[in-house]
N, C-alpha and C positions, 0 to 999 in steps of 0.2 A: 070833668075830663074835657080837654081841648082836642078837637079833631082837625087834622090838617090834610088836605087832599094832595096827592102826588108828591113830587120831589121836594116841595117846600117844607115838608114835615120831617125830613131825614135828620135834621139837627135837634128835633124835639125828643131828646133822650136823656137819660141820667148817666150814660156812659159814652162811648164813642158813637159818632153818627151812624145811623143805619145805612146799609148799602142800597144803591138804586135797584139792584137785582139780587136774587138769591136762588138757590136750587129748589125746584118744586119737590115737595115731600111726597107727591103722588106719582109723578111720572119721571122725575129727574130732569125735566126741561127747565127753561129759564122763566122765573117768575119776576114780574115787575111791580114796583111799589104802587099801591092803589091809594092807601091812606095811612096815617099814623095817629094813634090815640095816646095822649100824654096826660097823666093825672096832674092836675094843678092844685088840688086841695091837699092839705097836710093830713097824713094818716091819723095823727092824734085828734083830728077834727071828726073822725068817723066817716070820711068821704073817700076812702080808698078801697081798691079791690082787696088789699090785704086784710081789711076789717071784716070781710064777709065770712071768714072762717079761720081757724088757727092753722099754722104750719105744723102738720103732724109728723114730718120727717119722711123717710123713705116709704113709699107706698101711699103716702098722703101729703105730698108736697103741695105747698101753696105759697104765693109771694109773701115775703116778710116785710116789705116796704112799698112805697108808691112805685108804680110801674109805668113803662111806656111800651106800646105794642105797635109794630109795623105790620100791616097786612099786604100781602103780595098776591097777584093773580097770574097764573101760568099762561104764557102765550100759546102753549100747545093744547092743554086740556082745560084751561080756565078755572081750575080748582084753586082754592086759597091756601097759602102758606103764611105762617106768622113767625116773626121774631120778636122777642121781648127782653127787657132788662129792668132792673130795679135801682132805686136810689141807693 
């Protein structure tokens, strides 16, 4: 997995770029991007989060493909919020 600090990693995604800020899931405040983790290994190589367990469906969801995760820190409460997407 490749880790990119700050705004430079917003484009390291399998879908649309991550936003610079998002709503904090803890207090509703503004959370700013801290870092982005982007899987660079192919899932078929056994190097992806999706290989850790099967996707069991509702009640047991798990990524089905390589993923990218943006971690944000709230400017009000400093709690983390994350956004993620899959290939």
